[in-house]
PLY file of the C-alpha trace (Angstrom):
ply
format ascii 1.0
element vertex 113
property float x
property float y
property float z
element edge 112
property int vertex1
property int vertex2
end_header
14.82 -10.11 3.66
12.18 -10.59 6.30
8.85 -8.82 6.40
9.89 -6.99 9.56
13.13 -5.63 8.11
11.36 -4.48 4.92
8.79 -2.60 6.98
11.49 -1.07 9.17
13.34 0.11 6.05
10.27 1.99 4.80
10.94 5.51 6.07
8.27 8.09 6.78
8.08 10.20 3.67
6.33 13.41 3.01
5.96 13.76 -0.77
3.16 12.11 -2.70
5.62 10.67 -5.24
7.45 8.94 -2.39
4.21 7.54 -1.03
3.66 5.40 -4.11
6.61 3.03 -3.54
5.80 3.08 0.17
2.28 1.77 -0.59
3.68 -1.08 -2.62
6.33 -1.86 0.01
3.72 -2.10 2.77
1.53 -4.27 0.52
4.52 -6.56 -0.08
5.07 -6.96 3.66
1.41 -7.69 4.29
1.25 -10.23 1.48
4.29 -12.02 2.91
2.31 -12.53 6.10
-0.89 -13.67 4.35
-0.74 -17.40 3.54
-2.69 -17.40 0.30
-3.33 -13.74 -0.27
-6.03 -12.94 -2.76
-4.68 -11.02 -5.72
-8.07 -10.98 -7.46
-8.10 -7.21 -7.03
-5.78 -6.15 -9.80
-3.72 -3.07 -9.12
-1.73 -0.93 -11.54
2.00 -1.35 -11.81
3.88 1.00 -9.49
5.61 2.76 -12.38
2.28 3.29 -14.19
0.80 4.84 -11.06
3.84 7.10 -10.67
3.61 8.23 -14.29
-0.12 8.91 -14.06
0.43 10.89 -10.86
3.08 13.03 -12.57
0.64 13.83 -15.39
-2.37 14.61 -13.18
-3.79 17.96 -12.09
-3.40 19.64 -8.71
-6.83 18.70 -7.41
-6.29 15.05 -8.30
-2.90 15.14 -6.61
-4.44 16.63 -3.48
-7.05 13.88 -3.20
-4.42 11.28 -3.99
-2.06 12.60 -1.32
-4.64 12.65 1.45
-5.90 9.17 0.65
-2.37 7.77 0.25
-1.24 9.22 3.58
-4.22 7.76 5.45
-3.85 4.40 3.71
-0.13 4.10 4.44
-0.59 5.03 8.09
-3.36 2.47 8.64
-1.63 -0.28 6.66
1.71 0.26 8.41
0.09 0.06 11.83
-1.78 -3.07 10.76
1.33 -4.72 9.34
3.39 -3.96 12.45
0.62 -5.48 14.59
0.66 -8.66 12.48
4.42 -9.23 12.38
5.43 -12.09 14.61
1.90 -13.37 15.15
2.55 -16.51 13.09
-0.39 -18.50 11.79
-2.81 -16.35 13.77
-2.08 -13.41 11.48
-3.00 -15.06 8.19
-6.69 -14.16 7.95
-6.16 -10.62 9.21
-3.24 -10.10 6.81
-5.38 -11.30 3.92
-8.12 -8.82 4.81
-5.56 -6.03 5.14
-4.12 -6.99 1.74
-7.57 -6.82 0.14
-8.20 -3.43 1.75
-4.85 -2.03 0.64
-5.32 -3.29 -2.92
-8.75 -1.62 -2.99
-7.21 1.62 -1.78
-4.52 1.46 -4.48
-7.28 1.05 -7.07
-9.02 4.10 -5.60
-5.78 6.07 -5.77
-5.31 5.08 -9.40
-8.74 6.51 -10.17
-7.69 9.89 -8.74
-5.01 10.06 -11.42
-7.00 8.62 -14.30
-5.94 4.99 -14.48
0 1
1 2
2 3
3 4
4 5
5 6
6 7
7 8
8 9
9 10
10 11
11 12
12 13
13 14
14 15
15 16
16 17
17 18
18 19
19 20
20 21
21 22
22 23
23 24
24 25
25 26
26 27
27 28
28 29
29 30
30 31
31 32
32 33
33 34
34 35
35 36
36 37
37 38
38 39
39 40
40 41
41 42
42 43
43 44
44 45
45 46
46 47
47 48
48 49
49 50
50 51
51 52
52 53
53 54
54 55
55 56
56 57
57 58
58 59
59 60
60 61
61 62
62 63
63 64
64 65
65 66
66 67
67 68
68 69
69 70
70 71
71 72
72 73
73 74
74 75
75 76
76 77
77 78
78 79
79 80
80 81
81 82
82 83
83 84
84 85
85 86
86 87
87 88
88 89
89 90
90 91
91 92
92 93
93 94
94 95
95 96
96 97
97 98
98 99
99 100
100 101
101 102
102 103
103 104
104 105
105 106
106 107
107 108
108 109
109 110
110 111
111 112
């Protein structure tokens, strides 16, 4: 499956629980574009983040939802801009990957990971 088709398959979703797999899908697309993406920023497993979200309070969920929505929108736009750019996209994709991983860490803190 190509990066473009994976991104195209990621539908716009409205629930916070659906945003979690969307975050990881967009990250996967971006990291396909990045030549030697830096995974030094460790992120929680998707299922762990989902579980923590389910157990969190309303205020944490609200902050999570707003941040996740903004992150997905920016990352999706960035990934779509990078698709098809070839070697020229590598450095930008790596920076976008680092940013998205940082945002996932921030989201995990909302829900106590």
